[in-house]
FIFILUM-281978 format. One record per residue (C-alpha): x, y, z; residue in three letters. Coordinates in nm, 4 decimals. Each point is the difference from the previous one (the first is absolute). Layout:
BEGIN
> c1:c2:c3:type
> X:Y:Z:Ala
...
***
This chain:
BEGIN
> c1:c2:c3:type
> 2.2960:9.1943:6.1987:Met
> 0.2286:-0.3008:0.0337:Leu
> -0.1374:-0.3192:-0.1548:Gly
> 0.0467:-0.3421:0.1572:Glu
> 0.1787:-0.1478:-0.3034:Arg
> 0.2454:0.2855:-0.0296:Ala
> 0.0717:-0.0279:0.3713:Phe
> 0.0543:-0.3762:-0.0263:Thr
> 0.2406:0.0464:-0.2896:Glu
> 0.1959:0.2438:0.2135:Gly
> 0.0101:-0.2510:0.2841:Leu
> 0.1330:-0.2694:-0.2337:Ala
> 0.2943:0.2262:-0.0796:Arg
> 0.0554:0.1132:0.3602:Ala
> -0.0230:-0.3477:0.1532:Phe
> 0.1686:-0.2085:-0.2703:Ala
> 0.1418:-0.3006:0.1873:Pro
> 0.3790:-0.0326:0.0123:Pro
> 0.1414:-0.2804:-0.2109:Arg
> -0.0576:-0.3333:0.1675:Gly
> -0.2605:0.1325:0.2439:Arg
> -0.3120:-0.0557:-0.2096:Gly
> -0.0840:-0.1769:-0.3224:Ala
> -0.2882:0.2398:-0.0717:Leu
> -0.0841:0.3142:0.1951:Gly
> -0.2631:0.2731:-0.0330:Ile
> -0.1974:0.0237:-0.3237:Gly
> -0.1832:-0.3318:-0.0425:Asp
> -0.2998:-0.1458:0.1788:Asp
> 0.2317:-0.1545:0.2573:Ala
> 0.3691:-0.0042:0.0862:Ala
> 0.2277:-0.3003:-0.0310:Val
> 0.2751:-0.0205:0.2620:Val
> 0.2724:-0.2384:0.1081:Ala
> -0.0772:-0.2058:0.3092:Asn
> 0.3040:0.0640:0.2179:Arg
> -0.0680:-0.2603:0.2681:Gly
> -0.1700:-0.3311:0.0695:Ala
> -0.2828:0.1986:0.1601:His
> -0.1433:0.3456:-0.0578:Thr
> -0.0920:0.2289:0.2902:Val
> -0.2828:0.2412:-0.0897:Val
> -0.1400:0.2986:0.1919:Ala
> -0.2604:0.2601:-0.0947:Cys
> -0.1016:0.3174:0.1815:Asp
> -0.1467:0.3395:-0.0832:Ala
> 0.0379:0.3582:0.1169:Val
> -0.3079:0.2206:-0.0080:Val
> -0.0180:0.3781:0.0216:Glu
> -0.1618:0.1024:0.3265:Gly
> 0.1049:-0.3245:0.1712:Val
> 0.3724:-0.0495:-0.0641:His
> 0.0928:0.3507:-0.1186:Phe
> -0.1597:0.3408:-0.0424:Thr
> -0.0771:0.2024:-0.3120:Ala
> 0.3060:0.2146:0.0796:Arg
> 0.2446:-0.2906:0.0171:Thr
> 0.2648:0.0251:-0.2751:Pro
> -0.0895:-0.2541:-0.2671:Leu
> 0.3527:-0.1384:-0.0165:Ala
> -0.0331:-0.0979:0.3672:Leu
> -0.3401:-0.1573:-0.0678:Val
> 0.1646:-0.2188:-0.2645:Gly
> 0.2866:-0.0862:0.2330:Arg
> -0.2370:-0.1006:0.2790:Lys
> -0.2174:-0.2092:-0.2323:Ala
> 0.3028:-0.2089:-0.0941:Val
> 0.1792:-0.0141:0.3340:Asn
> -0.2957:-0.1154:0.2107:Arg
> -0.0184:-0.3064:-0.2253:Asn
> 0.3735:-0.0558:0.0174:Leu
> -0.0270:0.0015:0.3793:Ala
> -0.2350:-0.2974:-0.0380:Asp
> 0.2583:-0.1802:-0.2143:Leu
> 0.2572:0.0742:0.2699:Ala
> -0.2222:-0.1637:0.2613:Ala
> 0.0052:-0.3177:-0.2111:Met
> 0.3780:0.0026:-0.0504:Gly
> -0.0354:0.0569:-0.3747:Ala
> 0.2056:0.1887:-0.2574:Ala
> -0.1829:0.2423:-0.2314:Phe
> -0.0378:-0.0758:-0.3710:Asp
> -0.2990:0.1665:-0.1709:Tyr
> -0.2863:0.2420:0.0579:Ala
> -0.3411:0.0646:-0.1549:Leu
> -0.1516:0.3457:0.0499:Val
> -0.3656:0.1021:-0.0224:Ser
> -0.0982:0.3682:0.0196:Val
> -0.3505:0.1456:0.0302:Leu
> 0.0561:0.3658:-0.0828:Trp
> -0.2629:0.2608:0.1052:Pro
> -0.1484:0.1911:-0.2928:Arg
> 0.0443:0.3251:0.1929:Thr
> 0.3788:-0.0388:0.0297:Arg
> 0.2266:0.1388:-0.2767:Pro
> 0.1375:-0.2837:-0.2131:Ala
> 0.3560:0.1286:0.0345:Arg
> 0.0015:-0.1310:0.3557:Gly
> -0.0055:-0.3555:-0.1329:Leu
> 0.3573:0.0355:-0.1227:Ala
> 0.1131:0.1153:0.3437:Val
> -0.1768:-0.2940:0.1643:Leu
> 0.1603:-0.2447:-0.2410:Met
> 0.3457:0.1448:0.0604:Arg
> -0.0451:-0.0666:0.3714:Gly
> -0.1080:-0.3569:-0.0740:Ile
> 0.2891:-0.0580:-0.2357:Arg
> 0.2568:0.1373:0.2441:Ala
> -0.1241:-0.2263:0.2810:Ala
> -0.0114:-0.3088:-0.2211:Val
> 0.3453:0.0552:-0.1476:Glu
> 0.1558:0.0832:0.3364:Arg
> -0.0910:-0.3460:0.1244:His
> 0.1005:-0.1874:-0.3136:Gly
> -0.3386:-0.0694:-0.1562:Gly
> -0.1741:0.0671:-0.3306:Thr
> -0.3491:0.1304:-0.0798:Val
> -0.1439:-0.2408:-0.2581:Val
> -0.3617:0.1128:-0.0316:Gly
> -0.3185:0.1180:0.1656:Gly
> -0.3043:0.2086:-0.0857:Ala
> -0.1208:0.3599:-0.0030:Thr
> -0.3466:0.1473:0.0181:Gly
> -0.1828:0.3199:0.0879:Ser
> -0.2278:0.0342:0.2988:Thr
> -0.2322:0.2434:0.1693:Gly
> 0.1335:-0.1184:0.3328:Gly
> 0.3327:0.0369:0.1772:Pro
> 0.3392:-0.0726:-0.1509:Leu
> 0.0721:-0.3696:0.0553:Thr
> 0.3265:-0.1750:-0.0778:Val
> 0.0148:-0.3789:0.0240:Thr
> 0.3310:-0.1815:-0.0290:Val
> 0.0581:-0.3724:-0.0298:Thr
> 0.3545:-0.1213:0.0617:Val
> 0.1538:-0.3347:-0.0856:Leu
> 0.3142:-0.1409:0.1536:Gly
> 0.1692:-0.3255:0.0883:His
> 0.1072:-0.1391:0.3364:Pro
> 0.3656:-0.0048:0.1018:Ile
> 0.0265:-0.2929:0.2364:Gly
> -0.3189:-0.1014:0.1756:Arg
> -0.3269:0.1924:-0.0202:Val
> -0.0636:0.1986:0.3166:Leu
> -0.3495:-0.0221:0.1509:Arg
> -0.1973:0.1834:0.2618:Arg
> -0.1350:-0.3225:0.1536:Asp
> 0.3367:-0.1349:0.1181:Ala
> 0.0274:0.1662:0.3429:Ala
> 0.0083:-0.2388:0.2972:Arg
> -0.0127:0.0294:0.3780:Ala
> 0.3394:0.1035:0.1349:Gly
> 0.1003:0.1954:-0.3108:Asp
> 0.1470:0.3451:0.0521:Arg
> -0.1781:0.2842:-0.1790:Val
> 0.2124:0.2402:-0.2055:His
> -0.0659:0.3015:-0.2192:Val
> 0.2420:0.1310:-0.2630:Ser
> -0.0397:0.3740:0.0507:Gly
> -0.1544:0.2843:0.2003:Pro
> -0.3759:0.0329:0.0170:Leu
> -0.2631:0.2734:-0.0016:Gly
> -0.0552:0.3433:-0.1456:Gly
> -0.0079:-0.1134:-0.3637:Ser
> -0.2678:0.2615:-0.0723:Leu
> 0.2734:0.2659:0.0136:Leu
> 0.1366:-0.1285:-0.3307:Gly
> 0.1411:-0.3434:0.0680:Gly
> -0.3065:-0.1636:-0.1570:His
> 0.1117:0.1460:-0.3343:Leu
> 0.3789:-0.0285:0.0214:Arg
> 0.0660:-0.3389:0.1613:Phe
> 0.2283:-0.2510:-0.1717:Ser
> -0.1181:-0.3631:-0.0138:Pro
> 0.2317:-0.2355:0.1959:Pro
> 0.0579:-0.2453:-0.2853:Leu
> 0.3598:-0.0816:0.0937:Ala
> -0.0975:-0.0727:0.3595:Leu
> -0.2800:-0.2298:-0.1143:Gly
> 0.2463:-0.2020:-0.2060:Val
> 0.2400:-0.0232:0.2963:Arg
> -0.2766:-0.1199:0.2302:Leu
> -0.1024:-0.2642:-0.2544:Ala
> 0.3548:-0.1364:0.0148:Gln
> 0.0332:0.0173:0.3799:Thr
> -0.0698:-0.2954:0.2264:Ala
> -0.2403:0.0515:0.2871:Gly
> -0.2178:0.2676:-0.1615:Val
> -0.3683:-0.0667:0.0633:Gly
> -0.2894:0.2238:-0.1036:Gly
> 0.0552:0.3086:-0.2135:Val
> -0.2428:0.2781:-0.0947:Ile
> 0.0183:0.3503:-0.1476:Asp
> -0.1065:0.2699:0.2483:Val
> -0.2569:0.1842:-0.2098:Ser
> -0.2983:0.0440:0.2338:Asp
> 0.1846:0.0393:0.3305:Gly
> 0.2277:-0.2030:0.2257:Leu
> -0.2754:-0.1358:0.2252:Val
> -0.2567:-0.0894:-0.2660:Ile
> 0.2598:-0.1583:-0.2294:Asp
> 0.1506:-0.1963:0.2874:Leu
> -0.3506:-0.1182:0.0906:Ala
> -0.0501:-0.1106:-0.3612:Thr
> 0.3235:-0.2007:0.0150:Met
> -0.0980:-0.1572:0.3308:Leu
> -0.3444:-0.1068:-0.1177:Arg
> 0.1407:-0.1517:-0.3192:Ala
> 0.2690:-0.1806:0.1977:Ser
> -0.2550:-0.1230:0.2539:Ser
> -0.1986:-0.1633:-0.2782:Arg
> 0.3148:-0.1521:-0.1489:Ala
> 0.1314:-0.1570:0.3218:Cys
> -0.3338:-0.0747:0.1646:Gly
> 0.0835:0.1984:0.3148:Lys
> -0.1278:0.3426:0.1035:Ala
> 0.2883:0.2494:-0.0086:Leu
> 0.0333:0.3484:0.1481:Cys
> 0.2898:0.2424:0.0292:Ala
> 0.1410:0.2022:0.2870:Val
> 0.1863:0.3169:-0.1001:Leu
> 0.2481:0.2018:0.2033:Asp
> -0.0994:0.3652:-0.0575:Pro
> 0.3538:0.1177:0.0812:Lys
> 0.1409:-0.2154:-0.2822:Ala
> -0.2330:0.1196:-0.2761:Ile
> 0.1905:0.2341:-0.2364:Pro
> -0.1946:0.3273:-0.0142:Val
> 0.0799:0.2222:-0.2985:Ser
> 0.0903:0.3672:0.0241:Ala
> -0.3063:0.0683:-0.2148:Ala
> -0.2216:-0.1691:0.2604:Ala
> 0.1433:0.2288:0.2678:Arg
> -0.0649:0.3082:-0.2138:Arg
> -0.3533:-0.1125:-0.0831:Leu
> -0.0752:-0.0701:0.3659:Ala
> 0.0600:0.3667:0.0812:Arg
> -0.2846:0.0874:-0.2368:Arg
> -0.2494:-0.2735:0.0824:Thr
> 0.0244:-0.0325:0.3772:Gly
> 0.0591:-0.3738:-0.0374:Arg
> 0.3231:-0.1550:0.1251:Thr
> 0.2843:-0.0876:-0.2388:Pro
> -0.0462:-0.3649:0.1007:Leu
> -0.3676:0.0100:-0.0998:Glu
> 0.1015:0.1232:-0.3433:His
> 0.2652:-0.2725:-0.0275:Ala
> -0.2525:-0.2678:0.0908:Leu
> -0.2740:0.1033:-0.2376:Gly
> 0.0857:0.2508:-0.2722:Asp
> 0.0827:-0.2415:-0.2807:Gly
> 0.1581:0.0499:-0.3431:Glu
> 0.3488:-0.0377:0.1448:Asp
> 0.0656:-0.2908:-0.2400:His
> 0.2699:-0.1576:0.2122:Val
> 0.0130:-0.3737:0.0608:Leu
> -0.1434:-0.1556:0.3147:Leu
> 0.1440:-0.3467:0.0570:Phe
> 0.0620:-0.2663:0.2625:Thr
> 0.3127:-0.2025:0.0741:Arg
> 0.0548:-0.3163:0.2006:Arg
> 0.2414:-0.0453:0.2860:Gly
> 0.1214:0.1940:0.3013:Lys
> 0.2992:0.1283:-0.1963:Glu
> -0.2385:0.2308:-0.1890:His
> -0.1112:0.1897:0.3098:Ala
> 0.2248:0.2943:-0.0917:Ala
> -0.1987:0.2546:-0.1961:Gly
> -0.3300:-0.1747:0.0627:Ala
> -0.3073:0.2080:0.0843:Ile
> -0.1978:-0.2857:0.1480:Gly
> -0.0780:-0.3703:0.0086:Thr
> -0.2622:-0.2301:-0.1504:Val
> -0.1776:-0.1910:0.2769:Val
> -0.2699:-0.2627:0.0292:Ala
> -0.3363:0.1494:0.0915:Ala
> -0.0978:-0.0619:0.3621:Thr
> -0.3111:0.0663:0.2025:Gly
> -0.2547:0.2097:-0.1875:Ser
> 0.2502:0.1178:-0.2649:Ala
> -0.0907:-0.0763:-0.3592:Arg
> 0.2135:-0.0676:-0.3050:Ala
> 0.1444:0.3163:-0.1489:Gly
> -0.0121:0.2187:0.3096:Glu
> 0.2921:0.2352:0.0638:Val
> 0.1039:0.1143:0.3472:Phe
> 0.2343:0.2676:0.1316:Leu
> 0.2164:-0.0940:0.2970:Leu
> -0.0232:0.2548:0.2805:Gly
> 0.2802:0.0937:0.2439:Pro
> -0.1772:-0.2061:0.2648:Asp
> -0.0017:-0.3080:-0.2229:Gly
> -0.3701:0.0248:-0.0776:Arg
> -0.1246:-0.0433:-0.3545:Arg
> -0.2392:0.2490:-0.1593:Thr
> -0.1873:-0.0931:-0.3164:Arg
> 0.0494:0.2547:-0.2778:Val
> -0.1875:0.0594:-0.3267:Thr
> 0.1110:0.2453:-0.2680:Ala
> 0.0295:0.0279:-0.3762:Gly
> -0.1943:0.0662:-0.3192:Tyr
> -0.2500:-0.2236:-0.1746:Glu
> -0.1981:0.0790:-0.3162:His
> -0.3764:-0.0278:0.0422:Arg
> -0.1501:-0.1717:-0.3036:Leu
> -0.3619:0.0840:-0.0816:Gly
> -0.2729:0.1608:0.2040:Ala
> -0.1456:-0.1325:0.3206:Glu
> -0.3298:-0.1807:-0.0532:Val
> -0.2826:0.0801:0.2413:Ala
> -0.1553:-0.3042:0.1614:Arg
***
């Protein structure tokens, strides 16, 4: 039986901060770190067995995913990665030796992207394995925001979409370098990490931007321009859905969805932000048909919080 204190002492040795990266790391009630920028960018997300991975998923990949999904959020803000806090709820039925494998996956992901684990928490649970990671970074240039899209912007996406269930949801690499470049590039508008699906995340950006500018915004996408992954095409052969449907709604691609101003950014665009007209509401996404007609599309994943209450 592995005790919490012995495990923590092992973590303090494994995650000792490099010189100059932390004044005080794991081992006290809290860490003390150097503030590397005028502002700190903070993100926190969890992965839960049965939701984000299965019981058969290699634990090193679970650790990698727990870190990288948070780093994708830093990327969407144009921030560089500095530190991470890790919280693990470990099921009592799992052998304790798996914890070391999980932590190696976390450490590899953190170190690959230039960060340091400076603390966290561990506990046992009768429920599923849950890993929560908090990341801290600092902006390089301006802070990117999801509410900065405007009518006339071109819509872009940084990589192919769909089929992540075939393994991409575990092995993706967060686009930190791209986020920094976008933060230093003139004409970039709204930016968001594609975690729940192209359509639902684009709708989220549009609604936030509508509130920010006071005008209802929609988007029109060209289905021929949307980059469909090879995994989406393979998955479509199993599911009976089209590759495009998978690209529009699968989620966990963790590429950046962003808008840019000006006609010169038409190349590579998958669509355009437009002002809502007629009965269209803020946040609606349309596909442009070959006949020029627009068809409203909905797709993506959303967590349901709590039970429905009978009235």
